[in-house]
C-alpha positions, 0 to 999 in steps of 0.5 A: 491410531495408526501412530498410538499402535506403532508405539506400542510395538517399539515398547514390546520391542525392547522389553524383550532384548532387554541383557541379562545382569550376567553378561554385563562384562566389568570395565577392570577386566581384560577383552581378551580373558574368558568369562569364569562361567558361560554366557547367560550362566550364572555360577552354582551356589555351595548349599549349607546342609547336604541334609534336607530338615525332617518336616517332623523334626522340632528344633529346640529354638521352636520351643517358646519357653526355650532360654539359650544358655548365653541369654543366662548372667553370668557366674562365677564356678568355684570346685573345692571349699569355699574358703581356703587359707590362700583366701584368707591370708591375702584377706590378713595381709592389708590387714596387718599392713594398716595396722603396723603403718599406723604403728610406725605413724606413733614410731616416729612422732615419738622418736622425733620428739625424742631426738628433739629434747636430747638436740636441747640438752646437747646444747645447753652448758655441762653441768658437775656431775652430783657424786651420787647418782640415782640410776632410775633418774638417768633416762630423764638425762640422756645426753646431757652434758656434764663433767666431772674430776678425779683420778682413773683406774687403770688397773680397772680399764675394759676393752670393749669390742672390737669396733670398726673406724674409718675401716680398722679394728679396733676397742672402746676404752673403758675407765673408772673415774674415782672423785676424792678417794671415794670408792662409792663415788666411781663412775666408768667413762667410756675414754674412746677408741684406740686402735688395735695395735695399741689395744696393750697398755703398754705400747699407749703410755700417752694414753694413760694420764696421771692424777687428777683430769677432768672428763666433759661428756654426755650422761647416757642410757645403758646400752641394751644388747641385741641379739648377735651379740655375744655375751661377754665374759669378765673372767677372761677379760673379753667385752663385746657390749657394754653393760653397764650394770655388770662393769660396775658391779667388777669395779665397785662403781656406780653403774652410770656411764659417760662418754667423753666428748671431744671437738680435735680437727683432723691432725689432732686426730691423726696425732692421737691415733699413732700415741694411742690417746683415746680418741672421744666422741663428738656431742651429738645426736647418733639416734637412729630414726628411719620409722618414716621409710618403714611408714611407705614401706608398710 
């Protein structure tokens, strides 16, 4: 009994001598540094609100039917009219781009087929040009190689331009070709380019062949004038683009346009340019085909 009482007294003395939590000194603290508060006292807490809540005052959250605006689904708030012109334009842009792209795809197929047909006509041997030609049938023979014989009517020569070649200004020489003395069988021949310095016939006697000549070239459709080219003034001898029908009426020729071709080397080109001999075009298809770029653009 005496031993049991001694153990009980010892446990009671240990419980009364427990150290308060606030008296614990951290290991990292300096031994000479004083504590921020007095021994056995904790730092006072700041009250959240100094205004006490009244027992009779109710908060919105106390209502069981209360719904916070944060719990509502998001809504798109718009002011003014429901559908303005800007929204309509934004809706039209992709639709327009789709139709333009589809149209350019069809144009690309059409232009590719046209170039293939013209290139097939160029590689064929030249055909003799008939004496009488139906102007409506020329489209089916565009870029077809032909040859024709006759005499140039230099007195009816027309200069179309200005035209640039290798950075130098000049003109296209268009001369009617008379065949077998038949005025109605004349055709218009685009002989090629001459420099501006050789525009006057007196300065290029070597470029005015006399007698019967043989011309080989491409049968072409009549040219089309764009909106930026000024109108011709034939009464003054000024032609800015080759109006085949107009030129045919002025010279009494058929509305047939033949572009003379040649394959000269570099030194021959220099000789022709110095002597004022018209430089013909090469026998190749020069149709532009940019529809693939337009498709990617749209």
